N, C-alpha and C positions, 0 to 999 in steps of 0.2 A: 860283775855277778861270779861266784867262783863256780871253777870248772868240777862237773858231775860225772861221776862214771855211770855207765851204762846201767841202767835197771831190768830188772827182769819182770816181765808181765805176771801177774800173781793167777795162781791155777785157781778155778773157782767152780763151785758144786751147783750142777744145774737140775732143774726137774721137769718134767711134762705131766701138763692134766691129762687125763684118761677121757675117753669117748664119753663114757658116763658121767665123768666129772666136770666136762664141759655142758652137759644140758642143764644138770644142777646150776651150774653158775650162770648159764642163759636165764633160767627163770628167778634166778634171786636177782639179777641184775634188775628185772622188769619189778620182781616183788618189790624190792628195797626202793624203788623209784628213782635209781641213778638214769633211766631212760637210753643213755649211750655208754659205751665203754669210753667215750672222751671223758664224760663227767665223772666215771667211774676214775680214771687216771688222774683227774686232777683233783679230785675231791682227798685222794691218799698221795700225791703227791709224787706219781709214779711217772715216769715216761711214756709217752703214748704208745711207742714202739714194743715196749715191755708188755703194758696190757695187751695189745693186738696179737703178740706172740703166743699170750698164755690162751687166749681164745684160739689161737690155731693149733693149738698142741704141738708148739714149738718148743724147746726148750727156755727156761730162765731161771733167775738165781733163786735159790731158796728163798732167803729173806722176803723177794719180791713177791715169791709165790705165796707165801707165808700169809706177806700183807693183804694180797687182794683176796686170798680167801679169807681172812679175818673182817676184812670190809663187807663180802656177799654172807660173812655169818656161817661158812660152811668150815666143815674138816677138812683142813689140808691133805692130812693122809687119806681121807676116802676121797679127794680130789685127783690125787695123783694116782688113785688103783693101789696105793701100798695095804690099804685094809683089806684086807681079805674077806672071806665069807666067815673063817672061822673066828674073825673078829668081832663079828657082829653079836655073837652070843659070848659071854662073858666066860673064863674056864671057873669050872668049879672043883673045888680041893674035898678030899675025903671029910673033912670037918664040916664041909655045907658052904665054906666061906667061898666068895670069888674074887678076882682081881682082874684088873685089865693088862693088857699084854703090850710090850713096847719095844721099840729099836731104833737107831739111827745111822746114818753112814757119814763119811767124809771122804772128798778126795785127797790123796798124797801119796807121800811117801811110805816107809815102812812100818808095820805093826811096831810100834814100840812098847806099849803096855796095855793090859786092859783093866777097864775100873769097875768095879761092881759097886752098886747104893743099894742099902738096904733102905727098905720103910716100914718103920715099925707098926703103922697103923695099917698098912694093907698086906702084911706079910708077904711081902714080896722083894726082889733083889733086883739093881738095874747092873750094868755092866757097859764097860765099853773098850772095844775091840778096836786096834787099830793097825792096818794091814798096809803092805805095800801097793801101791797102783794106783789106779783109776776107777770107778763107778761112775758111768754115764748113764745108766738107765734104769728105770724100775725093775725091769725085768730081771738085770742081775740083783739086785737087793730081794728079789721074792726068791729067786733060786737059794741065795747065800742063806737067808730064814729058812728053808728047808734044809739045807744042809745042817743047822745050828740044831734044828727041832731034832732031825735024825742022830745028831750027838747026844742031846741032854733032856729035850724033852718036848713036848708041844706049846709049854707055856712060853716058850720063846717069840718074842714078835719084835718086827723092827717099828722102832716110832719116830726117828729122826735122823737128819743128815747135818753132819757139825763140818765147818770149813777147817781146813787144815790136813792132815794126812787123813786115808780113809779109817774113820773110827765109827764102827758099831755100837751103839749105845744100846743094848738090849735090857729088856724088863724080864722077868719071870719068877716063878717059886724059887724060893733059895735054893732047896736041891738042885734044881735044876742048873741054877747058875753056879753052883760050887761043883756039878760035876762037870761041867763046862770048861770051869778054872783047872781042874783037876787034868783033864785031858790036855790043856794050851801048856799047862807048865810040865809036864809029863813029858811033851812031846809026841805024844799021840795024833794030837791035833795041831800041823804045822803049818798048814796052808787051807783056805776056802775058795774054792773054786778058782783056783790059780793063783789068789793072792797070799803071799807069804805072810805068816803070823808070827808077831815077833814077842810079844810079852802080855799079861793081864795083870789087875790089879783091882783091889775091893773100894769102893767109893763110899765116902760116908755124907756126901751132900748131892741135891739134885742138877746133875749137868744138864737136864732139858732146861732149867729153869736158868742156867747159865749162860745158855745159848739165847733162852729170849731174851735175856736182859743184853745183849751184844748185838741183837737185832734192834731191839729199843733205843738203846742207845745211838744205834747209825741213823734211824728214822728219827729220831729226836733232834738230832743233827740238822739233817734235810730240814725239817720244819723250821730251827732256829734262822737256818740261813734263807729259805725260803721268807721269813717273817721280818727279819730284821738287817740280812745282808753280812757279807764277813770280811768288809774293808778292811785290807792290811792284816787280815787274821792268818793265823800258822795253821793251817790245815794240812800239813806234808802227811801223806802217806793214808788219807782220810779216805773212807771207801764211802763215795757219793754214788756207784753206781747205780744205775736205774731211775734215778732222781728229776724230778720234774723241776727245776732250777730256772725255767725261764723268767725272766727281767731281774733276775738276782743281782746284787750290787758286790762284785768281787774286786774291786779295783786294788792293782797291790797284794791280793792274798796269795799266801804261798802254797801253791797246791801240787809242788814237786811231788812227784811221784803216786799223787794221788788217783786214787778209782774213779774215773767220771766216764766210763763205757756205758754206751747206752743211756747215757743220759741226755734230758731235754734242756739244753742252753742257749736257747731261742732268746735273740736280744739280750742275753746277759753281757753284762759290762765288767769285763776282764782286762782292762787295759792295764799295763805296766805287771801283770799277775805272773806270777812264776810257775809257770807249767814244764818244767824241765823233766822229761823222762814219764810225765802222767798218761794214764791210759784212757785214750778220749774213742777210741775204736766204737764207730757207728752211732756217736755221739751226735747231735742236733744242734749244729752251732748257729746255725742260720742266722743273719742279722746280727750275732755277736759281734761286739767291741772288742777287738784282741791286739791295738794299737800297742807296740812295743811292749809286747808281751813276750815271755822267754818260753819258745816250744821247742827248743834244742832237745833231740832225741825222743820228743813224745809221739805217741800211736795214735796217729788218725786216719789209720785205714777205714775204708767207708764212710767218714765221717761226712756230716752235710754241712759247706761252710758258703753257701751261697750267700752273696751280698752280706759277708761278713766282712768287717774293718780290719784288715791286717797290713795297714802302715806301719812301716819299718819293725815289724814282727820277726823274732829271729826263731826261723824254722830250719836250723841246722839239723844234718841229721835226721830230721823228722819222717815219720812214716805216713806218707800222703797216699800211699797205693790205694787207688779204686774211690779216693774222697771226691766229691762234687763241691767245686771252684767256680761254680757259672757265678758272675757278676760281683765275684768279691775283689775289691779293694786291696791290690799286692803293693801298693808303691812304696818303695825303700824296703819292702821285704827282703830278707833273708834268707835263699833258698838253695844255696849251695850243699852239695851232697845230701841233699834230701831225697826221698824215694818216692816218685811220683807217676810209677808203672801203672797205665791205666787210672790214671788221676783226670779229671774232665775239668778244664778250664774254659774260658770262654767270656767276650766282653768285661773282661777284669782291666781295671784302672792300673797303672805302673808296670805293666809289662810290654817292652818294646820288640821289634820284631827278633832281636838278635837273640835276648833271652826265651821267644819261644821257640826259635829252633832249637835252644840247648835244653828246653824242657821235651821238646817232639823228642829229640834223639837219646832222652833218658824216658822214653814211653810215655808222655803225657799224650793227652788227646785234647785237642781245643775245636770246640762246637762252633767256634765264629769264623773258623775257615772254611774255603771250599772244598769239600769233601769231608769234611771234619776234622781230621787229624794231618793231613798231607803233608810231607816235608815239601816235597814239588809246590806248593802253593807259596811258598814263601822263597822260592828260589829262581831270580830273573832267567827266563827261556835264552839259549843262545841263538845269536840270530847269526 
């Protein structure tokens, strides 16, 4: 196995369902015959914890949010509370025609460019504004939308959030979009709500469709793996976050630097898999077979590894902070220099007393010791 340089966890865009949106979702869950949130999660191959967070108005990734809303036959923007009261009524132009209003945002770095799309059918234009910084709440988007409307006109609205930098995808009447572009290019508008603006450019294709294609590709891959497995497959840097891949056959797969955060991998077969620098934060790996797998430098914080098979697994430099490893088989596992602060062990095969002492000194908790994590319980009393 070649030596890898440390990877960085990817920035993610998250979104929260509004109180009214949750009410609609609960009704749709019953109306469409899902009967339970678990059934909804299973039908969409989404991790159960992700669906639970959705219904608890906790932040989840945009693509998962959209997939849940699609399954419930709901408009994701309305569920998120992005579609405001003005959006419920189409804008009317002087010539009597009307149009929908749209915009979107991404997390990221500097505003590199603004893109505008002209839709000949509806006589509207679209634009992408890339900002520097992070947008982490719907309230931020609403405020920025209000600022944009003040600058260029009431036809501007938010429709979407795209991964990468903060990219505001706006749609409105051509004259409003051109006014906005003029203000940005002239430097009169160089920041939005504290986020520096870098550039603007006109688009000639539907960027919203491009984003939906990206999401379709992700979930298409999830469906393929769930159905056929991915033995020995090259899945480097793949986005499988929030996916339900329980019982999937991933023997020998290359998942280095893949995003498996919050994924359900219960009983998955990951024997001999390459998971170096993979993001498995909050993933459920209970009863998974990770024997001889390479997890060096992997992010496993708050992951569930209870009853997992970790025989001969390489966990050097892995982040296991606050992970749950009760009843996991750690025979011959390589745990040197792994972060184990507040990781919970207990009833593990393959851990001798000396290893327990070492792990406890590094911050691990052992539930099978008198007093939970007491170092003294492993030290002979002096007479």
